[in-house]
C-alpha angles and dihedrals in degrees: 000000000000121000117199114211115204139164133034111333109166124194114244130214116234111234113220128202121230090264091058097254122123112273095230095184093055091042090056090049091051093048094046091048095051093045088050088058090063105257119158096226143331133248108224136187120021108017091105096043098257094118090101091062096056124098125209093264090059097056089086122035124197115261 
């Protein structure tokens, strides 16, 4: 199967809390803000080089 990706899909930074965990509240704000601007999707996790700082429990956030 081939999936064609089109449109504006910006990379997002991952906001971290002082303890090193993902700041989920700020992450949701960032995502909602960028979607509200009319993008077609978002590129999450790793585009800014923060992939090394994630732990297994952060690879999937609650909806």
